[in-house]
FIKOL-935809 format. One record per residue: x, y, z of N, C-alpha, C, CB in turn. Coordinates in steps of 0.02 Angstrom, whole numbers, plus 32768, in hexadecimal, padded with zeros to 4 digits. Glycine has a CB too. Example, Ala and Ser with C-alpha at 12.3 -4.5 7.8 and 13.67 -1.06 7.14 Angstrom:
BEGIN
82947EE4818682677F1F818682947F5B818682357F2081C4;82827F90816282AC7FCB816582858002818A82C07FE2811E;
***
This chain:
BEGIN
80737F337E88809D7F687EA380727FA77EAE80D87F777E73;80477FB77E7E80207FF47E857FEA7FEE7EBA800080067E42;7FCF7FB27EC57F9F7FA97EFB7FC17FB87F3E7F817F617EFA;7FFC7F9D7F4680227FA97F8480317FF37F8B80647F807F84;804780137F558056805B7F58801980847F6A807380737F16;7FDE80707F517FA180937F627F9080887FAC7F66807B7F36;7F9A804B7FC47F8B803B800A7FB5806580397F977FF18017;7FF5806A802D8022808D805B802C80D780478066806A805E;800A80ED8013800F81327FFA805881437FEC7FF08164802C;8077811A7FC280BE81247FB180C581587F7B80DD80E17F9A;80E5818F7F8D80F081C57F5D813181BD7F3680F182087F81;815C81907F4C81A0818E7F3281AF81587EFE81CD81867F68;817D813A7EDF818B81057EAF81A881217E6F814C80DC7EA0;81E081067E5B8201811A7E1D823180E27E098227815C7E26;825280EA7DD0827E80B57DB782B580A17DE8829E80CC7D77;82CD80D07E0F830380BF7E3E82EB809B7E7C832780FE7E52;82AA80967E85828F80737EC08271802F7EAD825B809E7EE2;827F80187E70826A7FD67E5A82A97FB07E4682377FDA7E1E;82BD7F817E7082FA7F5C7E6582E97F127E58832A7F627EA2;83147EF17E33830A7EAA7E2583467E827E3E83007E9E7DD9;83377E4A7E5D836B7E1A7E70837E7DF47E3283527DEA7EA9;83BC7DFA7E1D83D27DDB7DDE83D37D8F7DE084177DF47DCC;83D47D727E1C83D57D297E2183917D0B7E1183EB7D147E67;835C7D2B7E2783197D0F7E1C82E77D427DFE82FD7CF57E5D;82FF7D7C7DEC82D77DB27DCE829C7DC77DFA82BF7D9D7D8A;82A47DBE7E3A82707DD47E6982727E207E6F827A7DB27EAE;82387E3F7E6B82337E877E7282387E9A7EBC81F07EA17E55;82627ECB7ECA826A7EE57F0F82577F2F7F0E82B37EDA7F2A;82267F407F3582107F867F3982327FA87F7481C27F897F40;82547FDE7F65827780057F998261804D7F9482C57FFE7F91;827980777FC0826A80BE7FBC822580D07FD6827080D67F76;821680BB801281D580C9803081D98103806281B9808B8053;82088130805582138168808381D781968089824F8190806D;81B1819D8053817781CA8052813581A38055817981F68014;8134816C807880F88142807C80D4814D80BF810A80F98074;8099813080C3807081308100805A81768114809681108139;8044819C80E2802981DF80EF7FE381D8810E8027820980AD;7FC8820F81247F85820F81417F4F8220810D7F818240817B;7F62822880CF7F33823B809B7F06820180887F588255805E;7ECD8212806C7E9E81E080537EA981D580097E5581F58061;7E8B81A07FF07E8E81937FA87ED281797F937E7D81D17F81;7EE7818E7F577F2681777F3A7F5581B27F2F7F1981537EF8;7F9681A27F2C7FC581D67F187FB581EF7ED2800F81BC7F1C;7FC7822B7EC27FB6824A7E827FC9821E7E477FD9828D7E7C;800482007E48801B81D97E0E7FF581977E05806581CA7E15;7FC981867E357FA181487E307F5781557E287FAD811D7E6C;7F4281947E267EFB81A37E247ED881877DE67EF081EE7E26;7EFA81867DAD7EDB816E7D6F7EF081277D5C7EEB819D7D37;7F1781077D877F3080C47D787EFA80917D8A7F7180B57D9F;7EEC80637D5C7EBE802C7D6A7EE37FF97D957EA4800B7D27;7ECB7FF07DD27EEB7FC17E007ECB7F7C7DFB7EE87FDA7E49;7EF47F497DFA7EDB7F047DF77EDB7EE97E3F7F087ED77DC8;7EA37EF47E617E9A7EDC7EA57E787E987EA07E707F0F7ED1;7EA17E657E927E887E227E877E7D7DFB7EC87EB77DFC7E5B;7E6F7DBB7EC07E5D7D917EF87E907D8F7F307E527D4D7EE0;7ECF7D8A7F1F7F037D887F537F077DC97F797F487D787F34;7EFF7E017F557EFF7E427F767EC27E497FA27F027E7A7F43;7E887E347F8A7E4B7E397FB27E527E117FF37E0E7E1F7F8A;7E6E7DD57FEE7E787DAC802A7EA87DCE805A7E937D668016;7EE07DE680407F127E07806B7EF67E46808B7F517E178043;7ED47E6F80647EB87EAD807F7E807E9F80B17E9D7ED98046;7E587E6C80A57E237E5980D37E3F7E4281167DF77E2280B5;7E787E2281157E997E0A81527EC07E4181767EC77DD18143;7EC77E7A81557EEC7EB281727EBC7EDD819C7F0E7EDD813A;7EA77EC181D47E767EE381FF7E977F1E82237E587EB18232;7E6C7F49823E7E867F8182667EAF7F6882A17E4C7FAD827F;7E997F3082BF7EBE7F1482F77F047EFD82E27E977ED98315;7F087EDD82A87F4A7EC7828F7F777F02827D7F417E998252;7F597F34825F7F807F70824F7F9E7F8E828F7F557FA5822B;7F747F9482C17F8B7FB183007FC07F8483227F507FBB8330;7FB47F4383207FE27F14834080277F15831F7FC57ECD833E;80287F1682DD80677F0F82B980897F5182A7805C7EE8827B;80617F8782A3807E7FC7828E80757FFF82C2805F7FDD824E;80537FEF82F880448022832B80818041834B801A8005835F;80B9801D834980F580388368811C8067833981228000837F;8109806882F8812C809382C880FF80C582A5814F80678294;80BD80BA82A7808E80E98289805F810482BE806580C68250;8051814582BC8023816182EC7FDB815082D8802C81AE82F1;7FAB816183037F65814E82F97F48816B82B87F3B81648334;7F5C81A782A77F4281C682697F59819F822C7F58820F8264;7F98818B822B7FB3816581F27F94811F81EF8000815F81F8;7F8A810082287F6980BF82297F2180C482107F6980A18271;7EFE80F882247EBA8103820E7EB7810F81C27E9B813F8232;7EE5813781A87EE7814581607EF7810581397F1C817B8150;7F2380DC81547F34809D81347EF7807081317F6E8079815A;7ED1806C81677E94804581687E60805F81367E77804481AD;7E5A80A081307E2A80BC81007E3F80AE80B87E248108810A;7E7F80B180AA7E9780A080667E8C805680587EE180B3805E;7E96802C808B7E877FE480847E3E7FDA80707E977FBF80C6;7E127FFD80937DCA7FF780857DB9800E803F7DA2801F80B8;7DD8804480287DCC805C7FE47DE3802A7FB07DF1809F7FD9;7E1C800A7FBB7E357FD77F8C7E067F9B7F8A7E7C7FC17FA0;7DEB7F887FC47DBB7F517FC57D7B7F647FA07DAB7F3D800D;7D667FA27FA67D2A7FB97F817D377FB77F367D1880017F96;7D727FCB7F207D847FC97ED97D857F827EBE7DC77FEA7ECE;7D927F527EE97D977F0D7ED37D527EEE7EC47DBA7EE37F07;7D1E7F0D7EDC7CDA7EF17ED37CC27EF87E8B7CA87F137F01;
***
C-alpha cells in the first residue's frame, strides 16, 4: 500500500481510506483525491517509512514505461504529472536495488 502511495504521491491515506471486503478480507484503497501531484520524492508521512519494493513491485514498475503512462493516463493527467509519476517510479526502482 505504501509503495503505491509513494508512486502516486497520495497525501490522503488514513483509516477511513482503507476498507476491507468482509467476504474475502480484501483490502480496498479509496480516497485518492489528493494524489498524482507534481512533487518529487515521497509525501511527508512516508519519508521515514521503510518501503518493501520487492520482486513483484520491481517487475510492475519496470513495465510502467513512460509510453504506457502516457497511453493509459494521458487523457487524465497533464504532462507535468506524468513526468513526476515517472520520476517517482524511477526513485522506487533505485530504492529496490
